[in-house]
N, C-alpha and C positions, 0 to 999 in steps of 0.2 A: 349634707352634700359633700362629696369627695373633693378635696383640694384639686383644682384643675391642673396645677403644676405636677402634683404627684401622679395624677391620672396620665398625663402626657409622658411623664418620666417612665411609668410602668409600661405603657404601650411601646415606646421606643426601645426600652431595655429588652422587652420580650422579643421584639423584632431582631435585635442584635444577637441575643442569646440563642435564638432558634436558628440563626443563620439566614433569615429572610432578608436581612439588611446587612450588607458587608461593605468593606472598604472598596472592593472592586465595583460595587453598584454605584457608590457616590464618592469617587476618589477625592473630589475637592471639598466635600462637606462632611464626610464621615468623622474625621478627627474633631471637627468643630462640634458635631452633635454629641459625641462621647464626652468631650470637655464640658459642654453645657449640662449634660446629664449629671456629671460629677458635682457640679456646683448647685444643682437644684435643692439638695438637702440643706443648704445653708442660706437660702434666700429669705429675706424678711417676709413674713406672712405664712411661711411653711412651718407650722408649729411642731411638726413631727420630724425629729432627727432620724435619718435613715442610716443606721449603723453599718449596714452591709455595703454602703457606698462611700464609707470613710477610709481613705488610704492611710492607715495608721497601724503600725506593728502591734499595738495594744489591742486593736479590734481583731486582728488576726489571732491573737491569743484567746480572746473571748470566743471566737468562732471555733477554734480548735477544741476548747472546753465543751462548747455546745455540741459539736459534731460527735465528740467522744461519748456523749450521752444519748445520741439520736438512734433511731431504729436502723440506720444505715451502717453504723460503725461495726466493724468486725475486729475483735481484739487481736486476731492473727495477721492483720494487715497494717501497713504503714500509710499515713496520709500526709499530704502537703496542702497547706492553705496558701493561696496566692491571689493577688489583686491584679485584675486584667479587664479591659473593656469597661472600666468605670465601676466595677464592683468585685466582691470576693467570690472565690471558687474553692472547692475542695476536690482533690484528686487522689485516688488510690495509687500508690507507687507501683504495686505489683500488677494491677489489671488495667490501669488507665481509665477506670470509671470516673466520671466527673459529676459534681453536684454544683448547681448555682445556689448561692446563699441569698436568702431573702429575709427581710424583717417581717415578723409575724406576731400574731396574737391568737390565742385559742387553738383548738384542734391539736395537731401534732407538734406544736411549738415547743422548743426547748429553751428554757429560761436560764440565764446566767446573771450574776451580779456585775453590774457595770462599774465604772470608775468612781461614781459618786454614790454607790450602794443601790442604785435603781435597778429594777429588773429589766433586762433586755431580752427580747424574744427573737429567736432565729428558727427558720425552717430551711429545709434543703430539698431542692428540686433536682432529681437526677436527670441529666441531659445526655450522658453517654454511658452505655452499659459496661463497656470495658470487655476485655478478653477473659474467657474462662481459664482457670488454672488446672 
């Protein structure tokens, strides 16, 4: 059975990422929801650490490495990794295309070596196409 906190986390994160839930919709509650989503990966009973929700420059470096090996990376472009709305994003500097970073296993997952030598899997969901050059 899926961890109910992780399931709730994923549902709310998807609503925020897709723009279906914005600060304008819930001006009094939005920041509290984002704050609680950030904390979900660290609660007791949640055995799975969600790296893409860790606001840590070292995680940004892991994401940069993973993205550079992903199917979306173009060696002719420059990319920024940034933490916003409770998780990591990647943006192409030239086109503005954006990808939401998610923890992943299997499929198109890109694995990198974590701080303790463990394999950490990331996938990238494109949310903005960007402009054509």
